[in-house]
mmCIF file as gemmi writes it, N, C-alpha and C atoms, coordinates in Angstrom:
data_model
loop_
_atom_site.group_PDB
_atom_site.id
_atom_site.type_symbol
_atom_site.label_atom_id
_atom_site.label_alt_id
_atom_site.label_comp_id
_atom_site.label_asym_id
_atom_site.label_entity_id
_atom_site.label_seq_id
_atom_site.pdbx_PDB_ins_code
_atom_site.Cartn_x
_atom_site.Cartn_y
_atom_site.Cartn_z
_atom_site.occupancy
_atom_site.B_iso_or_equiv
_atom_site.pdbx_formal_charge
_atom_site.auth_seq_id
_atom_site.auth_asym_id
_atom_site.pdbx_PDB_model_num
ATOM 1 N N . MET Axp A 1 ? -9.409 11.588 8.383 1 0 ? 1 A 1
ATOM 2 C CA . MET Axp A 1 ? -9.84 11.275 6.878 1 0 ? 1 A 1
ATOM 3 C C . MET Axp A 1 ? -11.06 11.085 7.433 1 0 ? 1 A 1
ATOM 4 N N . ASN Axp A 2 ? -12.249 12.452 8.085 1 0 ? 2 A 1
ATOM 5 C CA . ASN Axp A 2 ? -13.882 11.834 7.481 1 0 ? 2 A 1
ATOM 6 C C . ASN Axp A 2 ? -14.686 11.98 6.056 1 0 ? 2 A 1
ATOM 7 N N . TRP Axp A 3 ? -13.524 12.622 5.393 1 0 ? 3 A 1
ATOM 8 C CA . TRP Axp A 3 ? -14.608 12.069 3.462 1 0 ? 3 A 1
ATOM 9 C C . TRP Axp A 3 ? -13.247 10.864 3.075 1 0 ? 3 A 1
ATOM 10 N N . LEU Axp A 4 ? -13.599 9.953 4.053 1 0 ? 4 A 1
ATOM 11 C CA . LEU Axp A 4 ? -12.885 8.8 3.087 1 0 ? 4 A 1
ATOM 12 C C . LEU Axp A 4 ? -14.263 7.555 3.135 1 0 ? 4 A 1
ATOM 13 N N . ASN Axp A 5 ? -14.819 7.467 1.445 1 0 ? 5 A 1
ATOM 14 C CA . ASN Axp A 5 ? -16.037 6.462 1.518 1 0 ? 5 A 1
ATOM 15 C C . ASN Axp A 5 ? -15.527 5.492 0.913 1 0 ? 5 A 1
ATOM 16 N N . ALA Axp A 6 ? -16.076 4.279 0.35 1 0 ? 6 A 1
ATOM 17 C CA . ALA Axp A 6 ? -16.133 3.48 0.024 1 0 ? 6 A 1
ATOM 18 C C . ALA Axp A 6 ? -15.958 3.428 -1.315 1 0 ? 6 A 1
ATOM 19 N N . ALA Axp A 7 ? -16.749 4.428 -1.569 1 0 ? 7 A 1
ATOM 20 C CA . ALA Axp A 7 ? -16.891 4.78 -3.15 1 0 ? 7 A 1
ATOM 21 C C . ALA Axp A 7 ? -15.294 5.075 -3.369 1 0 ? 7 A 1
ATOM 22 N N . LEU Axp A 8 ? -14.885 6.075 -3.527 1 0 ? 8 A 1
ATOM 23 C CA . LEU Axp A 8 ? -14.31 6.666 -3.473 1 0 ? 8 A 1
ATOM 24 C C . LEU Axp A 8 ? -12.538 5.898 -3.25 1 0 ? 8 A 1
ATOM 25 N N . VAL Axp A 9 ? -12.857 5.124 -2.861 1 0 ? 9 A 1
ATOM 26 C CA . VAL Axp A 9 ? -11.992 4.068 -2.337 1 0 ? 9 A 1
ATOM 27 C C . VAL Axp A 9 ? -11.732 3.349 -3.502 1 0 ? 9 A 1
ATOM 28 N N . ASP Axp A 10 ? -12.651 2.761 -4.151 1 0 ? 10 A 1
ATOM 29 C CA . ASP Axp A 10 ? -12.767 1.592 -5.43 1 0 ? 10 A 1
ATOM 30 C C . ASP Axp A 10 ? -12.48 2.55 -6.618 1 0 ? 10 A 1
ATOM 31 N N . GLU Axp A 11 ? -12.782 4.307 -6.329 1 0 ? 11 A 1
ATOM 32 C CA . GLU Axp A 11 ? -12.79 4.55 -7.564 1 0 ? 11 A 1
ATOM 33 C C . GLU Axp A 11 ? -11.116 4.936 -8.133 1 0 ? 11 A 1
ATOM 34 N N . LEU Axp A 12 ? -10.542 4.616 -6.918 1 0 ? 12 A 1
ATOM 35 C CA . LEU Axp A 12 ? -8.881 5.41 -6.996 1 0 ? 12 A 1
ATOM 36 C C . LEU Axp A 12 ? -8.372 3.779 -7.066 1 0 ? 12 A 1
ATOM 37 N N . LEU Axp A 13 ? -8.989 2.912 -6.624 1 0 ? 13 A 1
ATOM 38 C CA . LEU Axp A 13 ? -7.948 1.806 -6.536 1 0 ? 13 A 1
ATOM 39 C C . LEU Axp A 13 ? -8.317 1.21 -7.958 1 0 ? 13 A 1
ATOM 40 N N . HIS Axp A 14 ? -9.736 1.44 -8.374 1 0 ? 14 A 1
ATOM 41 C CA . HIS Axp A 14 ? -9.951 1.574 -10.173 1 0 ? 14 A 1
ATOM 42 C C . HIS Axp A 14 ? -8.959 2.273 -11.348 1 0 ? 14 A 1
ATOM 43 N N . TYR Axp A 15 ? -8.516 2.992 -11.258 1 0 ? 15 A 1
ATOM 44 C CA . TYR Axp A 15 ? -7.753 4.821 -11.862 1 0 ? 15 A 1
ATOM 45 C C . TYR Axp A 15 ? -6.165 3.277 -12.32 1 0 ? 15 A 1
ATOM 46 N N . VAL Axp A 16 ? -5.664 2.546 -10.41 1 0 ? 16 A 1
ATOM 47 C CA . VAL Axp A 16 ? -4.044 2.165 -10.473 1 0 ? 16 A 1
ATOM 48 C C . VAL Axp A 16 ? -4.465 0.976 -11.453 1 0 ? 16 A 1
ATOM 49 N N . PRO Axp A 17 ? -3.642 0.67 -12.433 1 0 ? 17 A 1
ATOM 50 C CA . PRO Axp A 17 ? -3.538 -1.439 -12.94 1 0 ? 17 A 1
ATOM 51 C C . PRO Axp A 17 ? -2.851 -1.552 -11.96 1 0 ? 17 A 1
ATOM 52 N N . PRO Axp A 18 ? -2.412 -2.785 -11.846 1 0 ? 18 A 1
ATOM 53 C CA . PRO Axp A 18 ? -2.141 -3.677 -10.946 1 0 ? 18 A 1
ATOM 54 C C . PRO Axp A 18 ? -0.402 -4.548 -11.858 1 0 ? 18 A 1
ATOM 55 N N . ARG Axp A 19 ? 0.378 -4.139 -11.018 1 0 ? 19 A 1
ATOM 56 C CA . ARG Axp A 19 ? 2.008 -3.857 -11.21 1 0 ? 19 A 1
ATOM 57 C C . ARG Axp A 19 ? 2.177 -2.974 -11.596 1 0 ? 19 A 1
ATOM 58 N N . VAL Axp A 20 ? 1.726 -1.641 -12.235 1 0 ? 20 A 1
ATOM 59 C CA . VAL Axp A 20 ? 2.374 -0.557 -12.475 1 0 ? 20 A 1
ATOM 60 C C . VAL Axp A 20 ? 2.048 0.677 -12.132 1 0 ? 20 A 1
ATOM 61 N N . GLY Axp A 21 ? 3.223 1.826 -11.615 1 0 ? 21 A 1
ATOM 62 C CA . GLY Axp A 21 ? 2.162 3.212 -10.396 1 0 ? 21 A 1
ATOM 63 C C . GLY Axp A 21 ? 1.895 3.727 -11.84 1 0 ? 21 A 1
ATOM 64 N N . VAL Axp A 22 ? 1.127 4.462 -10.563 1 0 ? 22 A 1
ATOM 65 C CA . VAL Axp A 22 ? 0.287 6.071 -11.514 1 0 ? 22 A 1
ATOM 66 C C . VAL Axp A 22 ? 0.624 7.943 -10.664 1 0 ? 22 A 1
ATOM 67 N N . PRO Axp A 23 ? 1.529 7.862 -11.717 1 0 ? 23 A 1
ATOM 68 C CA . PRO Axp A 23 ? 1.652 9.572 -10.587 1 0 ? 23 A 1
ATOM 69 C C . PRO Axp A 23 ? 0.44 9.838 -9.67 1 0 ? 23 A 1
ATOM 70 N N . LEU Axp A 24 ? 0.783 10.236 -8.648 1 0 ? 24 A 1
ATOM 71 C CA . LEU Axp A 24 ? -0.516 10.901 -7.741 1 0 ? 24 A 1
ATOM 72 C C . LEU Axp A 24 ? -0.922 12.603 -8.043 1 0 ? 24 A 1
ATOM 73 N N . VAL Axp A 25 ? -0.166 12.543 -8.786 1 0 ? 25 A 1
ATOM 74 C CA . VAL Axp A 25 ? -1.285 14.326 -9.338 1 0 ? 25 A 1
ATOM 75 C C . VAL Axp A 25 ? -1.99 13.228 -10.403 1 0 ? 25 A 1
ATOM 76 N N . TRP Axp A 26 ? -1.218 13.167 -11.538 1 0 ? 26 A 1
ATOM 77 C CA . TRP Axp A 26 ? -2.389 12.14 -12.012 1 0 ? 26 A 1
ATOM 78 C C . TRP Axp A 26 ? -3.448 11.309 -11.879 1 0 ? 26 A 1
ATOM 79 N N . LEU Axp A 27 ? -3.604 10.935 -10.427 1 0 ? 27 A 1
ATOM 80 C CA . LEU Axp A 27 ? -4.338 10.012 -9.864 1 0 ? 27 A 1
ATOM 81 C C . LEU Axp A 27 ? -5.069 11.206 -9.509 1 0 ? 27 A 1
ATOM 82 N N . ALA Axp A 28 ? -5.18 12.596 -8.458 1 0 ? 28 A 1
ATOM 83 C CA . ALA Axp A 28 ? -6.326 13.897 -8.233 1 0 ? 28 A 1
ATOM 84 C C . ALA Axp A 28 ? -7.06 14.129 -9.526 1 0 ? 28 A 1
ATOM 85 N N . GLU Axp A 29 ? -5.655 14.279 -10.46 1 0 ? 29 A 1
ATOM 86 C CA . GLU Axp A 29 ? -7.033 14.499 -11.563 1 0 ? 29 A 1
ATOM 87 C C . GLU Axp A 29 ? -8.119 14.215 -12.236 1 0 ? 29 A 1
ATOM 88 N N . ARG Axp A 30 ? -7.409 12.883 -11.946 1 0 ? 30 A 1
ATOM 89 C CA . ARG Axp A 30 ? -9.089 11.811 -12.129 1 0 ? 30 A 1
ATOM 90 C C . ARG Axp A 30 ? -10.122 12.348 -11.417 1 0 ? 30 A 1
ATOM 91 N N . LEU Axp A 31 ? -9.243 11.988 -10.033 1 0 ? 31 A 1
ATOM 92 C CA . LEU Axp A 31 ? -10.164 12.067 -8.784 1 0 ? 31 A 1
ATOM 93 C C . LEU Axp A 31 ? -10.959 13.247 -8.667 1 0 ? 31 A 1
ATOM 94 N N . ASP Axp A 32 ? -11.045 14.29 -9.659 1 0 ? 32 A 1
ATOM 95 C CA . ASP Axp A 32 ? -11.301 16.035 -8.499 1 0 ? 32 A 1
ATOM 96 C C . ASP Axp A 32 ? -10.295 16.251 -7.948 1 0 ? 32 A 1
ATOM 97 N N . LEU Axp A 33 ? -9.404 16.073 -7.124 1 0 ? 33 A 1
ATOM 98 C CA . LEU Axp A 33 ? -9.074 16.091 -5.865 1 0 ? 33 A 1
ATOM 99 C C . LEU Axp A 33 ? -7.941 16.977 -5.417 1 0 ? 33 A 1
ATOM 100 N N . SER Axp A 34 ? -7.454 17.42 -4.597 1 0 ? 34 A 1
ATOM 101 C CA . SER Axp A 34 ? -6.359 18.872 -4.917 1 0 ? 34 A 1
ATOM 102 C C . SER Axp A 34 ? -5.147 17.249 -4.555 1 0 ? 34 A 1
ATOM 103 N N . PRO Axp A 35 ? -4.37 18.085 -4.442 1 0 ? 35 A 1
ATOM 104 C CA . PRO Axp A 35 ? -2.858 17.329 -4.701 1 0 ? 35 A 1
ATOM 105 C C . PRO Axp A 35 ? -2.819 16.118 -3.071 1 0 ? 35 A 1
ATOM 106 N N . ARG Axp A 36 ? -3.032 17.834 -2.441 1 0 ? 36 A 1
ATOM 107 C CA . ARG Axp A 36 ? -3.167 17.288 -1.27 1 0 ? 36 A 1
ATOM 108 C C . ARG Axp A 36 ? -3.9 16.674 -0.029 1 0 ? 36 A 1
ATOM 109 N N . SER Axp A 37 ? -5.575 16.646 -0.94 1 0 ? 37 A 1
ATOM 110 C CA . SER Axp A 37 ? -6.455 15.472 -1.065 1 0 ? 37 A 1
ATOM 111 C C . SER Axp A 37 ? -6.097 14.105 -1.329 1 0 ? 37 A 1
ATOM 112 N N . CYS Axp A 38 ? -5.802 14.409 -2.783 1 0 ? 38 A 1
ATOM 113 C CA . CYS Axp A 38 ? -5.474 13.133 -2.76 1 0 ? 38 A 1
ATOM 114 C C . CYS Axp A 38 ? -3.96 12.266 -2.447 1 0 ? 38 A 1
ATOM 115 N N . ALA Axp A 39 ? -3.26 12.581 -1.94 1 0 ? 39 A 1
ATOM 116 C CA . ALA Axp A 39 ? -1.835 12.659 -0.68 1 0 ? 39 A 1
ATOM 117 C C . ALA Axp A 39 ? -2.786 11.999 0.49 1 0 ? 39 A 1
ATOM 118 N N . GLU Axp A 40 ? -3.415 12.991 0.937 1 0 ? 40 A 1
ATOM 119 C CA . GLU Axp A 40 ? -4.238 12.26 2.161 1 0 ? 40 A 1
ATOM 120 C C . GLU Axp A 40 ? -4.924 10.652 2.084 1 0 ? 40 A 1
ATOM 121 N N . LEU Axp A 41 ? -5.834 10.673 1.168 1 0 ? 41 A 1
ATOM 122 C CA . LEU Axp A 41 ? -6.104 9.633 1.178 1 0 ? 41 A 1
ATOM 123 C C . LEU Axp A 41 ? -5.487 8.69 0.434 1 0 ? 41 A 1
ATOM 124 N N . VAL Axp A 42 ? -4.132 8.35 -0.282 1 0 ? 42 A 1
ATOM 125 C CA . VAL Axp A 42 ? -3.004 7.074 -0.558 1 0 ? 42 A 1
ATOM 126 C C . VAL Axp A 42 ? -3.022 7.494 0.998 1 0 ? 42 A 1
ATOM 127 N N . ARG Axp A 43 ? -2.563 8.139 1.084 1 0 ? 43 A 1
ATOM 128 C CA . ARG Axp A 43 ? -1.807 7.917 2.973 1 0 ? 43 A 1
ATOM 129 C C . ARG Axp A 43 ? -2.591 6.473 3.291 1 0 ? 43 A 1
ATOM 130 N N . GLU Axp A 44 ? -3.414 7.142 3.614 1 0 ? 44 A 1
ATOM 131 C CA . GLU Axp A 44 ? -4.46 6.177 4.226 1 0 ? 44 A 1
ATOM 132 C C . GLU Axp A 44 ? -5.189 4.942 3.828 1 0 ? 44 A 1
ATOM 133 N N . MET Axp A 45 ? -4.861 4.943 2.675 1 0 ? 45 A 1
ATOM 134 C CA . MET Axp A 45 ? -4.864 3.428 2.158 1 0 ? 45 A 1
ATOM 135 C C . MET Axp A 45 ? -4.111 2.774 1.507 1 0 ? 45 A 1
ATOM 136 N N . GLU Axp A 46 ? -3.083 3.485 2.091 1 0 ? 46 A 1
ATOM 137 C CA . GLU Axp A 46 ? -1.534 2.381 3.007 1 0 ? 46 A 1
ATOM 138 C C . GLU Axp A 46 ? -1.345 1.846 4.055 1 0 ? 46 A 1
ATOM 139 N N . ARG Axp A 47 ? -2.338 2.442 3.916 1 0 ? 47 A 1
ATOM 140 C CA . ARG Axp A 47 ? -1.968 2.106 5.612 1 0 ? 47 A 1
ATOM 141 C C . ARG Axp A 47 ? -2.75 1.24 6.425 1 0 ? 47 A 1
ATOM 142 N N . ARG Axp A 48 ? -3.784 0.746 4.906 1 0 ? 48 A 1
ATOM 143 C CA . ARG Axp A 48 ? -4.468 -0.2 5.322 1 0 ? 48 A 1
ATOM 144 C C . ARG Axp A 48 ? -4.456 -1.464 4.398 1 0 ? 48 A 1
ATOM 145 N N . GLY Axp A 49 ? -3.829 -0.805 3.89 1 0 ? 49 A 1
ATOM 146 C CA . GLY Axp A 49 ? -3.014 -1.774 2.899 1 0 ? 49 A 1
ATOM 147 C C . GLY Axp A 49 ? -3.264 -2.754 1.845 1 0 ? 49 A 1
ATOM 148 N N . LEU Axp A 50 ? -3.769 -1.645 1.519 1 0 ? 50 A 1
ATOM 149 C CA . LEU Axp A 50 ? -4.065 -2.001 -0.102 1 0 ? 50 A 1
ATOM 150 C C . LEU Axp A 50 ? -3.507 -0.35 -1.846 1 0 ? 50 A 1
ATOM 151 N N . VAL Axp A 51 ? -1.809 0.262 -1.076 1 0 ? 51 A 1
ATOM 152 C CA . VAL Axp A 51 ? -1.397 0.788 -2.631 1 0 ? 51 A 1
ATOM 153 C C . VAL Axp A 51 ? -0.225 0.97 -1.425 1 0 ? 51 A 1
ATOM 154 N N . SER Axp A 52 ? 0.108 1.111 -1.961 1 0 ? 52 A 1
ATOM 155 C CA . SER Axp A 52 ? 2.349 1.114 -1.868 1 0 ? 52 A 1
ATOM 156 C C . SER Axp A 52 ? 2.088 2.557 -2.414 1 0 ? 52 A 1
ATOM 157 N N . ALA Axp A 53 ? 2.539 3.386 -1.825 1 0 ? 53 A 1
ATOM 158 C CA . ALA Axp A 53 ? 3.571 4.659 -3.09 1 0 ? 53 A 1
ATOM 159 C C . ALA Axp A 53 ? 5.351 5.46 -2.158 1 0 ? 53 A 1
ATOM 160 N N . ARG Axp A 54 ? 5.107 5.187 -3.968 1 0 ? 54 A 1
ATOM 161 C CA . ARG Axp A 54 ? 6.974 5.707 -3.36 1 0 ? 54 A 1
ATOM 162 C C . ARG Axp A 54 ? 7.679 6.433 -5.225 1 0 ? 54 A 1
ATOM 163 N N . ARG Axp A 55 ? 8.908 6.527 -4.3 1 0 ? 55 A 1
ATOM 164 C CA . ARG Axp A 55 ? 9.061 7.482 -5.473 1 0 ? 55 A 1
ATOM 165 C C . ARG Axp A 55 ? 9.013 6.971 -7.114 1 0 ? 55 A 1
ATOM 166 N N . ALA Axp A 56 ? 9.075 7.249 -8.182 1 0 ? 56 A 1
ATOM 167 C CA . ALA Axp A 56 ? 8.988 6.85 -9.435 1 0 ? 56 A 1
ATOM 168 C C . ALA Axp A 56 ? 10.515 6.526 -10.294 1 0 ? 56 A 1
ATOM 169 N N . HIS Axp A 57 ? 10.017 5.045 -10.242 1 0 ? 57 A 1
ATOM 170 C CA . HIS Axp A 57 ? 11.808 5.125 -10.862 1 0 ? 57 A 1
ATOM 171 C C . HIS Axp A 57 ? 11.926 5.429 -12.303 1 0 ? 57 A 1
ATOM 172 N N . TYR Axp A 58 ? 11.094 6.291 -12.291 1 0 ? 58 A 1
ATOM 173 C CA . TYR Axp A 58 ? 11.384 7.536 -14.381 1 0 ? 58 A 1
ATOM 174 C C . TYR Axp A 58 ? 11.851 8.826 -13.636 1 0 ? 58 A 1
ATOM 175 N N . ASP Axp A 59 ? 11.131 9.412 -12.657 1 0 ? 59 A 1
ATOM 176 C CA . ASP Axp A 59 ? 11.653 10.995 -12.132 1 0 ? 59 A 1
ATOM 177 C C . ASP Axp A 59 ? 11.605 10.295 -10.341 1 0 ? 59 A 1
ATOM 178 N N . ARG Axp A 60 ? 12.554 10.267 -9.921 1 0 ? 60 A 1
ATOM 179 C CA . ARG Axp A 60 ? 12.142 10.563 -8.287 1 0 ? 60 A 1
ATOM 180 C C . ARG Axp A 60 ? 11.582 12.093 -7.873 1 0 ? 60 A 1
ATOM 181 N N . ARG Axp A 61 ? 10.791 13.64 -8.457 1 0 ? 61 A 1
ATOM 182 C CA . ARG Axp A 61 ? 10.91 13.69 -8.055 1 0 ? 61 A 1
ATOM 183 C C . ARG Axp A 61 ? 9.076 13.663 -8.235 1 0 ? 61 A 1
ATOM 184 N N . CYS Axp A 62 ? 8.947 12.201 -8.584 1 0 ? 62 A 1
ATOM 185 C CA . CYS Axp A 62 ? 7.209 11.911 -8.945 1 0 ? 62 A 1
ATOM 186 C C . CYS Axp A 62 ? 6.477 11.484 -7.573 1 0 ? 62 A 1
ATOM 187 N N . ILE Axp A 63 ? 5.223 10.843 -7.191 1 0 ? 63 A 1
ATOM 188 C CA . ILE Axp A 63 ? 5.09 10.265 -6.113 1 0 ? 63 A 1
ATOM 189 C C . ILE Axp A 63 ? 4.194 8.557 -7.286 1 0 ? 63 A 1
ATOM 190 N N . ALA Axp A 64 ? 5.052 7.233 -7.151 1 0 ? 64 A 1
ATOM 191 C CA . ALA Axp A 64 ? 3.93 6.676 -7.124 1 0 ? 64 A 1
ATOM 192 C C . ALA Axp A 64 ? 2.716 5.816 -6.617 1 0 ? 64 A 1
ATOM 193 N N . VAL Axp A 65 ? 2.414 5.299 -7.129 1 0 ? 65 A 1
ATOM 194 C CA . VAL Axp A 65 ? 0.725 5.061 -6.594 1 0 ? 65 A 1
ATOM 195 C C . VAL Axp A 65 ? 0.819 3.686 -7.446 1 0 ? 65 A 1
ATOM 196 N N . VAL Axp A 66 ? 1.249 2.486 -6.483 1 0 ? 66 A 1
ATOM 197 C CA . VAL Axp A 66 ? 1.586 0.944 -6.882 1 0 ? 66 A 1
ATOM 198 C C . VAL Axp A 66 ? 0.18 -0.18 -5.671 1 0 ? 66 A 1
ATOM 199 N N . LEU Axp A 67 ? -0.404 -0.902 -6.266 1 0 ? 67 A 1
ATOM 200 C CA . LEU Axp A 67 ? -1.86 -1.852 -6.153 1 0 ? 67 A 1
ATOM 201 C C . LEU Axp A 67 ? -0.889 -2.533 -4.985 1 0 ? 67 A 1
ATOM 202 N N . THR Axp A 68 ? -1.488 -3.042 -4.182 1 0 ? 68 A 1
ATOM 203 C CA . THR Axp A 68 ? -0.863 -3.777 -3.507 1 0 ? 68 A 1
ATOM 204 C C . THR Axp A 68 ? -1.159 -4.939 -3.769 1 0 ? 68 A 1
ATOM 205 N N . PRO Axp A 69 ? -1.126 -5.488 -3.469 1 0 ? 69 A 1
ATOM 206 C CA . PRO Axp A 69 ? -2.225 -7.985 -3.546 1 0 ? 69 A 1
ATOM 207 C C . PRO Axp A 69 ? -3.283 -7.82 -2.872 1 0 ? 69 A 1
ATOM 208 N N . ALA Axp A 70 ? -3.255 -7.009 -1.335 1 0 ? 70 A 1
ATOM 209 C CA . ALA Axp A 70 ? -4.933 -6.984 -1.194 1 0 ? 70 A 1
ATOM 210 C C . ALA Axp A 70 ? -6.05 -6.216 -2.159 1 0 ? 70 A 1
ATOM 211 N N . GLY Axp A 71 ? -4.519 -4.755 -2.945 1 0 ? 71 A 1
ATOM 212 C CA . GLY Axp A 71 ? -5.723 -3.991 -3.325 1 0 ? 71 A 1
ATOM 213 C C . GLY Axp A 71 ? -6.096 -4.29 -4.105 1 0 ? 71 A 1
ATOM 214 N N . ALA Axp A 72 ? -5.292 -5.468 -5.47 1 0 ? 72 A 1
ATOM 215 C CA . ALA Axp A 72 ? -5.302 -5.843 -6.607 1 0 ? 72 A 1
ATOM 216 C C . ALA Axp A 72 ? -6.762 -6.834 -6.392 1 0 ? 72 A 1
ATOM 217 N N . ALA Axp A 73 ? -7.44 -7.67 -5.141 1 0 ? 73 A 1
ATOM 218 C CA . ALA Axp A 73 ? -7.954 -8.31 -4.908 1 0 ? 73 A 1
ATOM 219 C C . ALA Axp A 73 ? -9.848 -8.27 -4.627 1 0 ? 73 A 1
ATOM 220 N N . ARG Axp A 74 ? -9.581 -6.575 -4.137 1 0 ? 74 A 1
ATOM 221 C CA . ARG Axp A 74 ? -10.55 -5.999 -3.675 1 0 ? 74 A 1
ATOM 222 C C . ARG Axp A 74 ? -11.648 -4.892 -5.409 1 0 ? 74 A 1
ATOM 223 N N . VAL Axp A 75 ? -9.81 -5.15 -6.153 1 0 ? 75 A 1
ATOM 224 C CA . VAL Axp A 75 ? -10.809 -4.353 -7.253 1 0 ? 75 A 1
ATOM 225 C C . VAL Axp A 75 ? -11.113 -5.799 -8.171 1 0 ? 75 A 1
ATOM 226 N N . GLU Axp A 76 ? -10.476 -6.815 -7.817 1 0 ? 76 A 1
ATOM 227 C CA . GLU Axp A 76 ? -11.46 -8.012 -8.616 1 0 ? 76 A 1
ATOM 228 C C . GLU Axp A 76 ? -12.03 -8.279 -8.188 1 0 ? 76 A 1
ATOM 229 N N . ARG Axp A 77 ? -12.769 -8.079 -6.563 1 0 ? 77 A 1
ATOM 230 C CA . ARG Axp A 77 ? -14.211 -9.063 -6.238 1 0 ? 77 A 1
ATOM 231 C C . ARG Axp A 77 ? -14.654 -7.62 -6.378 1 0 ? 77 A 1
ATOM 232 N N . GLY Axp A 78 ? -14.84 -6.349 -6.839 1 0 ? 78 A 1
ATOM 233 C CA . GLY Axp A 78 ? -15.539 -5.519 -7.867 1 0 ? 78 A 1
ATOM 234 C C . GLY Axp A 78 ? -15.825 -5.754 -9.127 1 0 ? 78 A 1
ATOM 235 N N . ARG Axp A 79 ? -15.19 -7.024 -9.817 1 0 ? 79 A 1
ATOM 236 C CA . ARG Axp A 79 ? -15.625 -6.88 -11.509 1 0 ? 79 A 1
ATOM 237 C C . ARG Axp A 79 ? -15.981 -8.657 -10.803 1 0 ? 79 A 1
ATOM 238 N N . ARG Axp A 80 ? -16.064 -9.209 -10.5 1 0 ? 80 A 1
ATOM 239 C CA . ARG Axp A 80 ? -16.813 -9.878 -10.152 1 0 ? 80 A 1
ATOM 240 C C . ARG Axp A 80 ? -18.299 -10.244 -9.931 1 0 ? 80 A 1
ATOM 241 N N . LEU Axp A 81 ? -18.233 -8.759 -9.348 1 0 ? 81 A 1
ATOM 242 C CA . LEU Axp A 81 ? -19.152 -8.008 -8.656 1 0 ? 81 A 1
ATOM 243 C C . LEU Axp A 81 ? -20.214 -7.706 -9.759 1 0 ? 81 A 1
ATOM 244 N N . ASP Axp A 82 ? -19.52 -7.034 -10.601 1 0 ? 82 A 1
ATOM 245 C CA . ASP Axp A 82 ? -20.227 -5.717 -11.489 1 0 ? 82 A 1
ATOM 246 C C . ASP Axp A 82 ? -20.843 -7.315 -12.386 1 0 ? 82 A 1
ATOM 247 N N . LEU Axp A 83 ? -20.232 -8.171 -13.067 1 0 ? 83 A 1
ATOM 248 C CA . LEU Axp A 83 ? -20.631 -9.467 -14.307 1 0 ? 83 A 1
ATOM 249 C C . LEU Axp A 83 ? -21.462 -9.607 -13.854 1 0 ? 83 A 1
ATOM 250 N N . ALA Axp A 84 ? -21.605 -10.273 -11.912 1 0 ? 84 A 1
ATOM 251 C CA . ALA Axp A 84 ? -22.979 -10.855 -11.977 1 0 ? 84 A 1
ATOM 252 C C . ALA Axp A 84 ? -24.473 -10.4 -11.309 1 0 ? 84 A 1
ATOM 253 N N . ALA Axp A 85 ? -24.141 -8.852 -12.226 1 0 ? 85 A 1
ATOM 254 C CA . ALA Axp A 85 ? -24.48 -7.761 -12.356 1 0 ? 85 A 1
ATOM 255 C C . ALA Axp A 85 ? -26.288 -7.771 -12.79 1 0 ? 85 A 1
């Protein structure tokens, strides 16, 4: 995946609230990506331990993306940097 970059990863992470999954299709819309491209991005981020993707409990047809502790830590580090600026 050549187009994976830190800005896109950080943008996706900021859309996913801690402990609550958001639908993959919703993320794709917010990031202006096709659902397939967003799924590839999520798979790569899952491989890196930043998010997990699983069937949503409210709709088994839907994939929910959830922050892992490592993903939440990356978001928190970014917030601290923003506050320091």
